[in-house]
C-alpha positions in Angstrom: 71.4 80.3 113.0 70.5 81.8 109.6 73.6 83.9 109.3 76.0 81.0 108.8 73.7 79.6 106.1 73.6 82.8 104.0 77.1 84.2 104.6 78.8 82.4 101.8 76.0 82.9 99.1 76.0 86.6 100.0 79.8 86.8 99.6 79.6 85.1 96.2 76.8 87.5 95.1 78.9 90.5 96.0 81.8 89.1 94.0 79.5 88.3 91.0 78.3 91.9 91.0 81.7 93.1 89.9 82.4 95.4 92.8 84.5 98.5 92.4 86.8 100.6 94.6 85.8 104.3 94.9 88.2 107.0 95.8 87.5 110.5 97.1 88.4 113.5 94.9 89.2 117.0 96.0 88.2 120.1 94.1 91.5 122.2 93.9 91.7 125.9 93.0 95.2 127.3 92.6 96.0 131.0 92.1 99.5 131.6 90.9 101.5 134.2 89.0 101.5 133.5 85.3 105.2 132.7 85.3 104.7 129.8 87.7 101.6 128.3 86.0 103.7 125.6 84.4 105.1 124.4 87.8 101.7 124.4 89.3 100.2 122.3 86.5 103.1 119.9 86.6 102.5 119.3 90.3 98.7 118.7 89.7 99.2 116.4 86.7 102.0 114.5 88.5 99.6 113.6 91.2 96.9 112.1 88.9 95.1 115.4 88.9 92.9 116.6 86.1 92.8 120.2 85.1 89.2 121.3 84.6 89.7 125.0 83.7 92.5 127.6 83.5 91.6 131.2 83.6 93.5 134.5 83.9 92.9 137.6 86.0 95.5 140.3 85.2 98.8 138.6 85.9 97.3 135.7 88.0 96.5 132.3 86.6 93.5 130.5 88.2 93.7 126.7 87.8 90.7 124.6 88.8 91.4 120.9 89.0 90.2 117.6 90.5 92.8 115.7 92.6 92.6 112.3 94.3 92.8 112.6 98.1 95.4 109.8 98.3 97.7 111.9 96.1 97.2 115.1 98.0 99.5 114.3 100.9 102.7 116.4 100.6 101.0 118.7 98.1 101.9 121.8 100.1 105.7 121.2 100.1 105.8 120.3 96.4 103.6 123.2 95.3 105.7 125.7 97.3 108.9 124.3 95.8 107.6 124.5 92.2 106.1 128.0 92.6 108.7 129.5 95.0 105.9 129.9 97.6 103.9 132.2 95.3 100.9 129.9 94.8 97.7 130.2 96.9 95.3 127.2 96.8 92.3 125.7 98.5 90.7 122.3 98.5 87.3 120.9 99.3 85.6 117.5 98.8 84.3 117.1 95.3 82.9 113.5 94.8 83.7 109.8 94.8 84.9 108.3 91.6 85.8 104.7 90.6 89.5 104.0 90.9 91.2 103.1 87.6 91.2 99.3 87.1 95.0 98.9 87.2 95.2 100.9 90.5 92.2 99.0 91.9 94.1 95.7 91.8 97.2 97.2 93.4 95.1 98.8 96.2 93.3 95.6 96.9 96.6 93.6 97.0 98.2 96.1 99.4 95.2 96.0 101.7 95.1 92.2 101.7 98.9 92.1 102.4 98.5 94.5 105.3 95.8 92.3 106.8 97.8 89.1 106.4 95.4 87.6 103.7 96.3 85.9 100.5 97.3 88.5 97.9 94.8 87.3 95.3 91.2 88.1 96.2 88.7 85.1 96.3 86.6 84.2 93.3 82.8 83.7 93.5 83.3 79.9 92.9 85.2 79.8 96.3 81.9 80.5 98.1 79.6 78.2 96.0 78.9 74.6 96.9 
C-alpha cells in the first residue's frame, strides 16, 4: 500500500534531478595505408567519432578514436568503401558518456513515440499535488 503513495513523488524527484541519457562508446583502432588515412578519418568523423591519436609506423597510419555504438552500425561497409578494403580495425567497449543535449531530446522523443506516449516528456509539476 505504500508504493502508490510514493510513486508520484519519486517520479517528480527523478525529473527534478535533471536526468541525462548516457550512450556507450567504443574504442576504435584503425590501421590503414597512409594514402587512405583521409578516407578513414572521414568515416570516423562522419559518425560522431573523435580522433584521439594519429601515429605512423613506416607506411601505415594508426588512428585511435572514440565512436558512439549507435553510430557504429554499417561501419565495416563504409570503411571498406573509403579505403578500398585496405583498412584493418578493431573495437572494444570504452565507457559511457552523456549524450549531447540536442541528441538527448531527439532520442527521448523517438523512444516515447515508439512506446505510444506523448512526445513531450512529463514535467515534475505533473507529479506534484
